[in-house]
N, C-alpha and C positions, 0 to 999 in steps of 0.2 A: 485376536483383538488387535485393532489398529492403534499404533502409537501416534503421538502428535506429529512426529517427523514423517510418518507414513502419510498422514493427512496433508501436510505441507507439500509433499511430493506430488500429490494428486491435484493441487490447485493451479499449477503453472505460475506460481508466485514465489518470491523469496521470503524468508522469515521476516526480514526487515519491512517488507511491503505489507505483510500481514500485521506486523506490530503497529505500523502506521494506521491501518484500518482500526485495529483494536483500541488504540489510544484515542483516535478521533471519534469513534462511535461509542466509547466507554463500555466495551463488551470484552469478555474473555477472548484470548487469542484463538481458541477453538471455534468460537462463533464467528470471529473475524475471518478465519480461514474459510469457513463455509460461505460467508458473504462475499469474500474476495474471489472465491472460485466462481461463483455465479456471475459476478461483475466482469471478471477478466475474460469469460467466455461469451460475452455479449458486447458487440461493438459499442452500444450505448453506455456500457459499464466502464469502458476504458477511460473516458474523460472524467467519470465520477471518481475513479481511483486517483487519477492525476490531481483532481481538485482536492481530494482528501489529503494527499501528501503536501500539496501547496498550502493548505490551511494549517497543517502541522508545522510547516516551516514558519509561517506567519505567527502562529501561536507561540512558538519557541522564541522568536524575535521579540514579540511584545512582552514576554515575561523575562527578558534579559538573559536568554540562554543561547548565546551565539554558537557554541559547540554543538548543541542539539540541533539548531537550525542548519548548520553545516552538514550534520549527519543526514537529516531529512533531505537536503539538497542532493546528496550523493545517492540516496534511495530513489529520488525522483529521476535523476540522470540514468541510473541503472534500469529503472522501470521503462523509461522512454526508449532506451537502447534495445530492450528485450521484447518490446511489444509494438510491432510495426503499426498496428492500428492506432497507436497513440498519436502519431504524426498526422494521420488522416482525420482523426476525430477532433483534434485540437483546433 
């Protein structure tokens, strides 16, 4: 049986990136891992993940959570550094 960590390893995403998708889409992290895997392996999905994380940053700011916004900013920076298509698709 696969564990959650095994599934994360198959996605080419980090746990925080999956968490951002889960929070944004209001789905469990396992569903977000599957969605994220599909998105990250599709050039058109890269900008969608970027937009999801940006919207999480904005949502945190709007709700007065600057530390959470800073966390999502770090997640976005890590995502852009690790997914070269990010720059091409943006």
